[in-house]
C-alpha positions in Angstrom: 0.1 0.0 -0.1 2.8 2.1 0.2 4.2 1.6 -3.1 1.5 4.0 -4.7 2.9 6.9 -2.2 6.5 6.1 -3.2 5.0 6.4 -7.5 3.8 9.9 -6.5 6.6 11.3 -4.5 8.5 10.0 -7.6 6.2 12.0 -10.0 6.0 15.5 -7.6 9.8 15.1 -7.3 13.4 14.4 -8.8 13.7 11.4 -6.6 14.5 8.4 -8.5 11.5 5.3 -8.4 13.9 2.8 -6.7 15.4 5.5 -4.5 12.1 5.8 -3.2 11.3 2.5 -3.1 14.3 2.0 -1.1 12.6 4.1 1.0 10.1 1.9 1.4 11.9 -1.4 1.5 13.9 0.2 4.5 10.9 1.6 6.5 9.5 -1.8 6.5 12.2 -3.9 6.9 13.5 -1.5 10.1 10.0 -3.2 11.4 10.9 -6.1 11.4 14.5 -5.7 13.1 12.9 -3.4 15.4 10.8 -6.8 17.0 14.1 -8.3 17.5 15.6 -5.3 20.0 12.2 -4.7 21.6 10.5 -8.5 22.3 13.8 -10.8 23.0 11.2 -13.7 23.0 10.9 -12.9 19.0 13.5 -15.5 17.3 15.4 -13.5 14.8 15.4 -15.8 12.5 11.7 -16.5 12.6 11.6 -13.0 11.9 14.0 -13.4 8.9 11.9 -16.3 7.2 8.7 -14.1 7.2 11.0 -11.0 5.8 11.8 -13.7 3.0 8.1 -14.5 2.5 7.2 -11.1 2.6 9.3 -9.8 0.2 9.0 -12.8 -2.1 5.1 -11.6 -2.9 5.5 -8.0 -2.8 5.6 -5.8 -5.7 8.0 -3.2 -6.7 11.5 -5.5 -6.2 11.6 -5.0 -2.6 14.0 -8.3 -2.1 16.8 -6.4 -4.2 16.4 -2.9 -2.8 18.1 -4.2 0.6 19.4 -7.1 2.8 17.8 -8.1 6.1 20.2 -10.5 8.1 21.2 -11.9 11.5 23.6 -9.7 13.1 24.8 -9.8 16.5 21.7 -11.8 17.7 19.3 -9.1 15.9 17.9 -8.4 12.5 19.8 -5.9 10.5 19.4 -4.0 7.4 21.5 -3.5 5.1 20.2 -0.5 2.1 21.6 -1.5 -1.5 20.0 2.1 -2.1 21.2 5.7 -0.7 18.5 7.3 0.8 20.4 11.1 0.3 20.2 11.4 3.7 23.7 12.8 4.0 22.7 15.5 1.2 19.7 16.8 3.2 20.2 20.4 5.9 19.8 18.0 9.1 22.1 15.4 7.3 25.3 17.9 7.0 27.1 15.4 5.4 26.5 12.2 7.4 25.6 8.8 6.0 23.1 7.1 7.5 23.9 3.9 9.5 22.7 1.3 6.6 24.0 3.5 3.7 24.8 1.6 0.7 28.1 4.2 0.2 29.2 2.7 3.5 30.9 -1.0 3.1 29.3 -3.6 4.6 31.9 -4.8 7.4 31.4 -1.1 8.8 27.9 -1.1 8.7 27.7 -4.7 10.6 30.2 -3.4 12.6 28.1 -0.5 13.8 25.1 -3.0 14.2 27.2 -5.5 16.3 28.5 -2.5 18.7 25.5 -1.4 19.5 25.5 2.4 18.1 22.1 3.6 16.8 21.3 3.1 13.1 19.5 5.8 11.8 17.9 4.9 8.6 16.0 8.0 7.0 
């Protein structure tokens, strides 16, 4: 239900459709990831399977826009699209924690170290 909103954002702005779809994918994935932080009784492997089932049936190629995996006993999301947070006035040149412009190993280290991960 968010993809039509993403398509409208694409039409009204200069943002690419893949980029705004990436924002949708990140937002949905972070919901799955947050569940492994808030409820310690939820197994990350179970939620990973649910994410894979969800993206397999979701339109818009959401599965290609990022990866959900288990790191430090919790689900993490690694974007394959840039949200361009660093270009915003608020971002002030700072990359978001799951940014595809940051090497994969650095993103995983940040998650494992408990550094707050900002995903826009």
